[in-house]
C-alpha positions in Angstrom: 0.0 0.0 0.0 1.7 3.2 -1.2 1.0 6.4 0.7 1.3 10.0 -0.5 1.5 12.7 2.1 0.0 16.0 1.2 0.8 19.1 3.3 -1.4 22.1 2.5 0.7 25.2 3.2 -0.7 27.8 0.9 -2.6 29.8 3.5 -2.2 33.6 3.7 -2.0 33.6 7.5 -4.9 36.1 7.8 -5.8 35.1 11.3 -2.2 34.9 12.4 -1.1 38.1 10.8 1.6 36.6 8.5 2.4 33.4 6.6 3.2 31.4 9.7 4.3 28.3 7.7 7.5 30.2 6.8 8.0 32.0 10.1 11.2 30.8 11.9 10.5 28.3 14.7 13.4 27.0 16.6 15.7 28.3 13.9 13.9 26.9 10.9 10.6 27.7 9.1 7.6 26.1 10.8 6.8 24.1 7.7 10.1 22.2 7.9 9.5 21.0 11.5 6.2 19.6 10.3 7.8 17.9 7.2 10.5 16.3 9.3 8.4 13.6 10.7 6.9 12.7 7.3 10.4 12.6 5.7 11.5 10.2 8.5 8.3 8.0 8.5 8.6 4.5 7.0 4.9 4.7 6.3 5.1 7.6 3.8 6.4 7.0 0.3 6.3 10.5 -1.1 5.5 14.0 0.1 3.7 16.8 -1.7 3.7 20.3 -0.4 1.2 22.9 -1.6 2.5 26.5 -1.1 1.7 30.0 -2.5 2.7 30.1 -6.1 5.4 32.7 -5.4 7.1 30.3 -3.0 7.1 27.1 -5.1 10.7 27.3 -6.4 12.3 28.4 -3.1 10.4 25.9 -1.1 11.3 23.1 -3.5 15.0 23.9 -3.2 14.8 24.0 0.6 12.8 20.8 1.0 15.1 18.9 -1.4 18.0 19.8 0.9 16.5 17.8 3.7 14.6 15.1 1.8 17.2 12.4 2.3 16.2 10.7 -0.9 12.4 10.5 -0.3 10.4 11.9 -3.3 9.2 15.4 -2.6 7.1 17.6 -4.9 6.1 21.2 -4.4 3.0 22.6 -6.1 1.1 25.8 -6.1 -1.8 25.8 -3.7 -5.3 26.9 -4.5 -7.7 29.5 -3.2 -9.3 26.9 -0.8 -7.8 24.1 1.2 -9.6 21.5 -0.9 -8.1 23.1 -4.1 -4.6 22.7 -2.6 -5.3 19.1 -1.8 -6.6 18.4 -5.3 -3.5 20.0 -6.8 -1.4 17.7 -4.6 -3.4 14.6 -5.6 -3.0 15.5 -9.3 0.8 15.2 -9.1 0.9 12.2 -6.7 2.4 8.9 -7.7 -0.1 7.0 -9.9 0.6 3.9 -7.8 -0.3 5.4 -4.4 -3.6 4.2 -3.0 -3.8 6.3 0.1 -3.3 10.0 0.8 -2.3 11.3 4.2 -3.1 15.0 4.7 -1.6 17.0 7.5 -1.7 20.7 8.4 1.5 22.5 7.9 0.9 24.3 11.3 0.9 21.1 13.4 4.6 20.6 14.0 4.2 18.1 16.8 2.8 15.2 14.8 4.3 11.8 15.8 5.2 8.7 13.9 2.6 6.8 16.0 -0.2 9.2 14.8 0.8 8.8 11.2 1.0 5.0 11.5 -2.4 4.6 13.3 -4.2 6.9 10.9 -2.9 5.0 7.9 -3.7 1.6 9.5 -7.3 2.6 10.3 -8.0 3.0 6.6 -7.8 -0.8 6.3 -11.3 -1.1 7.7 -12.8 2.3 6.5 -12.8 4.7 3.6 -10.8 7.2 5.7 -9.5 8.0 9.2 -9.4 11.3 11.2 -7.2 11.9 14.2 -9.1 13.7 17.0 -9.4 14.3 20.7 -12.5 14.4 22.9 -13.9 17.8 24.0 -13.1 18.6 27.6 -15.5 21.6 27.6 -19.2 21.8 27.6 -20.3 22.6 24.0 -23.1 24.9 23.1 -25.0 25.2 19.8 -25.9 28.8 19.1 -27.9 30.9 16.6 -27.6 34.7 16.3 -25.7 34.9 19.6 -28.2 32.9 21.7 -27.7 29.4 23.0 -30.1 26.9 21.4 -28.9 23.7 22.8 -26.2 22.1 25.0 -24.6 19.2 23.0 -23.6 15.9 24.6 -19.9 16.4 25.3 -19.4 12.6 25.3 -20.1 12.7 21.5 -18.0 15.7 20.6 -14.5 15.3 19.3 -12.1 17.9 18.0 -10.6 17.0 14.7 -6.9 17.1 14.1 -4.7 15.8 11.3 -3.3 13.5 9.9 -6.5 12.7 8.0 -6.0 9.7 5.7 -8.2 8.5 2.8 -8.4 6.1 0.0 -7.2 8.3 -2.9 -9.9 7.3 -5.4 -12.7 7.9 -2.9 -11.3 11.3 -1.8 -11.2 12.3 -5.5 -14.9 11.4 -5.8 -15.6 13.6 -2.8 -13.6 16.5 -4.2 -15.4 16.2 -7.6 -18.7 16.1 -5.8 -17.8 19.2 -3.7 -17.0 21.0 -6.9 -20.3 19.9 -8.5 -22.4 20.8 -5.4 -20.4 23.9 -4.5 -19.4 22.5 -1.1 -16.6 24.0 0.9 -15.2 21.9 3.7 -12.9 23.0 6.6 -11.3 19.6 6.2 -11.4 16.8 3.8 -13.4 14.5 6.1 -16.4 16.9 5.8 -16.4 16.4 2.0 -16.1 12.6 2.5 -18.9 12.6 5.0 -21.2 14.5 2.6 -21.0 11.4 0.3 -21.6 8.9 3.1 -18.1 7.4 3.2 -17.1 5.7 6.4 -14.6 7.6 8.4 -12.8 6.0 11.4 -11.9 8.1 14.4 -8.3 7.7 15.7 -7.3 9.0 19.2 -5.1 12.0 18.8 -2.7 13.8 21.2 -3.1 17.1 23.0 0.3 18.4 21.7 -0.8 17.8 18.2 -2.5 21.2 18.1 -2.7 23.6 15.2 -0.9 27.0 15.5 -3.6 29.5 14.6 -3.0 32.5 16.9 0.0 34.2 18.5 -0.9 32.5 21.8 -0.7 29.1 20.0 2.8 30.1 18.8 3.9 30.9 22.3 2.5 27.5 23.5 4.3 25.8 20.6 7.6 27.4 21.6 7.1 26.2 25.2 6.3 22.6 24.0 9.4 22.7 21.8 11.5 23.9 24.7 10.2 21.1 27.0 10.8 18.5 24.3 14.4 19.7 23.8 14.9 19.3 27.5 13.5 15.7 27.4 10.0 16.4 28.7 6.7 17.5 27.3 3.6 19.3 28.7 
């Protein structure tokens, strides 16, 4: 089973204030900390990175310098996340049967998470890493609470998210046809009724979205460098 990893990294960083994927983190751009685990993973056969079109050439040069022989491709991302993923699939190895998608801004992914998300696809159309909600969750409309949801059934999605490539392509084509926009690929798969397995995630596998997240990430990196984690 051949696996292509796709790293969407074409975001403008509107919420963060800059393109955080290229911001220096522990001496190197954040993107490269994320790529490191996929480059080292025995479960990943190739890596495809989707970046802003102006950064394709420079990113390709930098990634090749750390690829250690594993095939790496860099493509221009699209306007939406799903467009970037589709661009990645379009250049993926024709023999790959699974795609493993991971956020560029989640630098603390582990080999175990990659392995378990891939393995879960043996019995499902796809798999999503997630953690259970620790907080009470409210459903709102127009600023007013309408319902308190059952926290036991609420999970917070992370990445990696792995899918059978041919089925994800079906979901992407369907989204284009029906004008659907998903905040993740699983939402597009779910819209077609595909079976998606939930895989236990890790609290440190958080996404850096805000400046506070960046500070937290620096603290986690420091603790890891000292041999302990939060």
